[in-house]
C-alpha positions in Angstrom: -9.1 -14.8 -41.1 -6.5 -17.8 -41.5 -8.2 -20.6 -40.3 -5.0 -21.9 -38.7 -5.5 -19.3 -35.8 -8.7 -19.5 -34.1 -9.7 -18.8 -30.6 -9.9 -22.7 -29.5 -9.3 -21.6 -25.1 -9.9 -18.5 -23.5 -9.1 -17.8 -19.7 -11.5 -15.3 -18.4 -10.6 -13.8 -15.3 -14.0 -13.6 -14.3 -12.7 -11.8 -10.8 -9.2 -10.8 -9.3 -10.6 -11.4 -5.3 -8.5 -14.1 -4.0 -8.4 -15.9 -0.7 -4.8 -16.5 -1.2 -1.7 -14.9 -1.7 0.5 -17.2 -4.1 4.2 -16.1 -4.3 3.7 -16.5 -8.1 0.7 -15.1 -8.9 0.3 -13.5 -12.3 -2.4 -11.1 -11.3 -1.1 -10.1 -7.6 -4.9 -10.6 -6.5 -6.1 -10.0 -3.0 -9.3 -9.8 -1.5 -10.1 -6.5 -2.2 -9.8 -6.3 -6.2 -13.3 -5.8 -7.0 -14.1 -2.7 -8.4 -14.7 -2.9 -12.1 -15.6 -6.8 -12.3 -18.5 -7.3 -15.5 -22.0 -7.3 -14.0 -23.8 -10.6 -14.8 -25.3 -8.7 -17.6 -22.2 -7.8 -18.7 -21.1 -11.1 -18.7 -24.0 -12.5 -20.3 -23.2 -10.0 -23.3 -19.9 -11.0 -23.4 -20.6 -14.5 -23.8 -23.1 -13.6 -26.8 -20.3 -11.6 -28.4 -17.9 -14.6 -28.2 -20.5 -17.2 -29.6 -21.5 -15.0 -32.4 -18.5 -16.1 -34.4 -16.7 -18.9 -32.2 -17.3 -21.8 -29.9 -14.3 -21.6 -27.8 -13.4 -23.4 -24.5 -14.1 -20.9 -21.6 -12.3 -21.4 -18.2 -13.3 -19.4 -15.5 -10.3 -18.3 -13.7 -9.2 -15.5 -11.0 -8.3 -14.4 -8.6 -10.6 -17.4 -7.1 -13.6 -17.5 -9.5 -15.5 -19.1 -6.3 -15.5 -16.3 -4.6 -17.9 -14.6 -7.3 -21.5 -15.2 -5.9 -22.4 -15.5 -9.5 -20.0 -17.2 -11.0 -22.5 -20.5 -11.9 -24.7 -18.3 -13.4 -21.9 -17.1 -15.9 -21.4 -20.9 -16.2 -24.9 -21.8 -16.9 -25.2 -19.0 -19.3 -22.4 -20.1 -21.3 -23.4 -23.9 -21.4 -26.6 -22.4 -23.0 -24.9 -21.1 -25.5 -22.9 -24.3 -26.6 -19.9 -23.3 -24.6 -17.6 -26.0 -22.9 -17.4 -24.0 -19.5 -14.5 -25.1 -17.2 -13.2 -23.5 -14.0 -9.7 -23.0 -12.2 -9.9 -23.1 -8.3 -7.3 -23.0 -5.8 -9.4 -25.8 -3.9 -9.8 -24.3 -0.4 -13.4 -23.4 -0.9 -14.6 -26.2 -2.4 -17.7 -28.0 -0.7 -20.6 -30.5 -1.6 -22.5 -27.5 -2.3 -20.4 -25.9 -4.6 -19.7 -29.3 -6.3 -23.6 -29.5 -7.1 -23.9 -26.2 -8.0 -20.7 -27.0 -10.7 -22.6 -30.4 -11.9 -25.8 -28.4 -12.3 -24.0 -25.1 -14.4 -22.8 -27.5 -16.6 -19.1 -27.2 -15.9 -17.0 -29.9 -17.8 -14.1 -30.0 -16.0 -11.9 -28.1 -13.4 -8.4 -27.8 -12.1 -6.6 -27.7 -9.0 -3.6 -26.0 -8.1 -0.7 -28.3 -6.4 2.5 -26.9 -5.9 4.2 -29.7 -3.6 4.2 -32.8 -2.5 3.6 -31.9 1.0 1.9 -29.2 3.0 5.0 -27.4 4.1 6.0 -26.8 0.5 2.4 -26.0 -0.9 1.4 -23.6 2.1 4.3 -21.9 1.5 4.3 -21.5 -2.1 0.1 -20.7 -1.5 1.0 -18.3 1.5 -1.8 -19.9 3.4 -1.8 -22.5 6.2 -4.5 -25.2 5.1 -4.3 -24.9 1.4 -2.8 -28.1 0.8 -5.6 -30.0 2.7 -7.9 -27.5 0.6 -6.5 -29.3 -2.4 -6.7 -32.8 -1.3 -10.4 -32.2 -0.2 -11.5 -30.8 -3.3 -10.0 -33.7 -4.8 -11.9 -35.9 -2.7 -15.0 -33.8 -3.2 -14.9 -34.0 -6.9 -14.5 -37.5 -6.9 -17.5 -38.1 -5.0 -19.6 -36.0 -7.2 -18.3 -37.6 -10.6 -16.6 -34.0 -11.7 -13.3 -34.6 -13.8 -10.6 -32.5 -12.5 -7.0 -31.5 -13.5 -3.7 -30.6 -11.3 -2.1 -27.6 -12.1 1.5 -27.5 -10.7 4.3 -24.4 -10.6 7.7 -24.7 -9.9 10.5 -22.8 -9.1 13.7 -23.7 -7.1 12.1 -23.7 -3.7 10.0 -26.5 -4.7 11.5 -28.2 -8.0 12.9 -31.4 -5.7 9.5 -32.3 -5.3 8.3 -32.2 -9.1 8.2 -36.2 -9.6 6.7 -36.7 -6.0 3.8 -33.9 -7.0 3.3 -35.8 -10.2 2.9 -39.0 -8.2 0.8 -37.4 -5.8 -1.5 -35.5 -8.6 -2.2 -39.1 -10.0 -2.8 -40.8 -6.7 -5.5 -38.2 -6.0 -7.5 -39.3 -9.3 -6.1 -36.1 -11.5 -7.3 -36.7 -15.4 -4.2 -34.8 -16.2 -1.4 -33.2 -14.8 0.2 -30.0 -15.9 3.3 -29.3 -14.9 4.4 -25.5 -15.1 7.8 -23.5 -14.6 6.6 -19.9 -13.9 6.3 -17.4 -15.8 7.8 -14.0 -13.6 4.9 -11.8 -13.8 2.8 -10.0 -11.2 4.2 -11.1 -7.9 6.2 -13.9 -9.5 8.5 -10.6 -10.6 9.5 -10.6 -6.9 11.3 -14.2 -7.1 13.0 -13.7 -10.5 15.9 -15.3 -9.1 13.8 -18.2 -8.0 13.5 -19.5 -11.5 14.7 -22.5 -12.2 17.9 -22.6 -14.7 18.0 -23.5 -18.3 20.0 -26.4 -17.7 17.8 -27.7 -14.8 14.9 -27.2 -17.0 16.3 -29.0 -20.0 17.0 -31.8 -17.3 13.4 -31.7 -16.2 11.6 -31.6 -19.8 13.6 -34.7 -20.6 12.2 -36.5 -17.7 8.5 -35.3 -18.2 9.3 -37.1 -21.8 10.1 -40.3 -19.9 6.9 -40.0 -17.7 5.0 -39.4 -20.6 6.0 -42.5 -22.4 5.6 -44.4 -19.3 1.9 -43.2 -18.8 1.4 -44.7 -22.5 1.9 -48.0 -21.0 0.2 -47.6 -17.9 -3.1 -49.2 -18.0 -4.0 -46.0 -15.3 -3.3 -43.8 -17.9 -3.1 -40.0 -16.9 -2.3 -37.1 -19.3 0.9 -35.4 -18.7 1.7 -32.2 -20.5 4.2 -29.1 -19.4 2.7 -25.6 -19.8 4.4 -22.7 -20.6 7.1 -25.1 -21.6 7.2 -24.4 -25.7 10.8 -26.1 -25.9 9.4 -29.4 -24.7 8.1 -29.9 -28.3 11.4 -29.8 -29.3 12.8 -32.0 -26.7 9.8 -34.3 -27.5 10.6 -34.6 -31.2 14.7 -35.3 -30.4 13.6 -38.1 -28.1 11.1 -39.6 -30.1 13.9 -39.8 -33.1 15.8 -41.9 -30.9 12.8 -43.9 -29.5 12.5 -46.9 -31.8 8.9 -47.5 -30.8 8.0 -43.5 -31.1 5.6 -42.4 -28.7 1.9 -41.5 -29.8 0.8 -38.1 -28.2 -2.6 -38.0 -26.7 -5.0 -35.1 -26.2 -7.3 -34.1 -23.7 -10.7 -33.1 -24.8 -10.0 -29.8 -23.4 -6.4 -29.5 -24.0 -5.1 -26.5 -26.1 -1.4 -27.3 -27.7 -1.8 -30.8 -29.2 1.9 -30.9 -29.9 2.8 -27.2 -30.5 4.4 -25.1 -28.2 3.8 -21.2 -27.7 0.0 -20.6 -28.5 -0.6 -17.0 -27.1 -2.9 -15.1 -29.6 -2.7 -18.3 -31.8 -5.2 -20.6 -30.2 -5.5 -19.2 -26.6 -5.8 -15.6 -24.8 -7.1 -14.0 -21.6 -9.8 -11.9 -20.7 -9.2 -10.0 -17.5 -11.3 -9.1 -14.8 -11.9 -5.5 -16.5 -12.4 -6.9 -20.1 -8.9 -6.2 -21.1 -7.6 -8.7 -23.5 -3.9 -10.0 -23.4 -2.5 -12.7 -25.5 -2.2 -15.2 -22.4 -2.5 -15.3 -19.0 1.3 -14.5 -18.3 1.4 -12.1 -21.0 0.6 -8.5 -19.3 0.0 -6.5 -22.5 -3.1 -5.4 -22.9 -4.5 -5.1 -26.9 -7.9 -3.8 -26.4 -11.1 -3.5 -23.8 -14.3 -6.1 -24.8 -16.4 -3.2 -23.5 -15.2 -0.9 -26.4 -14.4 -3.6 -29.1 -15.9 -6.8 -30.5 -14.3 -10.0 -29.8 -13.9 -10.9 -33.9 -12.4 -7.2 -33.8 -9.5 -7.8 -31.0 -9.0 -11.5 -32.2 -8.4 -10.7 -35.7 -7.2 -7.6 -36.2 -4.9 -7.0 -33.0 -1.1 -6.0 -34.1 0.0 -7.6 -30.6 -1.5 -10.9 -31.8 -0.5 -10.5 -35.5 3.1 -10.1 -34.2 2.7 -13.0 -32.1 1.7 -15.4 -35.0 4.5 -14.2 -37.5 7.2 -16.0 -37.0 9.4 -14.3 -39.5 9.7 -11.8 -36.8 11.0 -13.5 -34.1 14.7 -12.9 -33.0 17.9 -14.4 -31.6 18.3 -17.9 -31.4 14.3 -18.4 -31.7 14.1 -16.9 -34.8 17.0 -19.1 -36.1 15.8 -22.4 -34.9 15.0 -25.5 -36.8 12.4 -25.9 -34.3 10.5 -22.3 -34.4 7.0 -24.0 -36.0 6.6 -26.5 -33.0 8.0 -24.4 -30.6 8.7 -20.7 -30.7 9.4 -20.1 -27.3 7.6 -18.5 -24.6 6.8 -15.0 -25.6 6.0 -14.2 -22.2 9.1 -15.2 -20.6 11.2 -13.7 -23.4 9.0 -10.2 -22.5 9.5 -10.7 -18.9 13.2 -11.4 -18.8 14.3 -9.1 -22.0 11.5 -6.8 -22.3 10.8 -7.7 -25.9 8.1 -10.3 -26.5 9.7 -11.0 -30.1 13.2 -12.3 -28.3 14.8 -15.6 -27.6 13.3 -17.5 -25.0 15.5 -17.1 -22.2 15.5 -20.6 -20.5 15.9 -22.7 -23.4 19.5 -24.4 -23.8 19.5 -25.7 -27.1 21.7 -23.9 -29.8 19.9 -24.0 -33.2 21.6 -26.3 -35.9 22.4 -22.9 -38.2 24.3 -21.6 -35.1 26.3 -24.5 -34.3 27.3 -24.8 -38.1 28.3 -21.3 -38.0 30.8 -21.7 -34.9 32.4 -24.9 -36.5 33.2 -22.6 -39.6 34.7 -20.1 -37.7 
């Protein structure tokens, strides 16, 4: 196996049950999705399988992972096998007792969801009254118990006006890092396809993000900021850094995945769903094997889908001709959602590759 492609970060959907019904939910989670969940013994066997060859960061996700009664038993076992265990929660179920269990199980860091700077916006996005207060309360409890947390924020046209205010709120409540995401329209997200932020606005937002990242570098109270599912940012970053006389040093969070690279689905990250199916990332609804039937190593190394995604020569359209292909690659899940072709060009990139510009000029 080429050492360039090693699993560094796994999202493990330990349950699809959830107490919210978010408008953008990639898995269309609800309170009833339980049938087929792995038992604790099966979960431990899966951890044994993974750790026999690899040592990735494992993020217990959902649905809402805190709805699974034995989630901390899974975390404890993963920790005992040397894995760096994390958890992704919407925050509404976090209590003092939950925080104590998190620490005892070896959870290294948590992620919280914050999709707006106001109660009205966040609760609308999450389709639950009280979700906003739940996130803020969870942040307070994490700080009280000395648990580091990151904030994930998803945006569409309905809440894009609050992007900057959401970033400021994430910093105010003590987040170690803030991850800004323009949604990928999968699951319930398909129902709000018309709410996707335009590629022109997307470009402006990514340039704004470069500015705040540069400002954070100068701040005494630094918060790591990263756009997620926005591989074109690494093209924007390089373009802007050339213009910046002092340049900008890229920082990395201990449990970050990108490290200055664009779409990394199937390259260093993947998703295991609650039934054991494997996908290239959380937003890429194409299964490439099941861990009840195949070994983790076999799927990771031999999946045709994974190997296609690792072969940049197969990328089409603007992406295939772009000089930033190796640092960006375009969002494969978004290309699949919009064009039904995961090798197609990134549909929300406003950049015209130099080769295409030259051809146009020569006409």
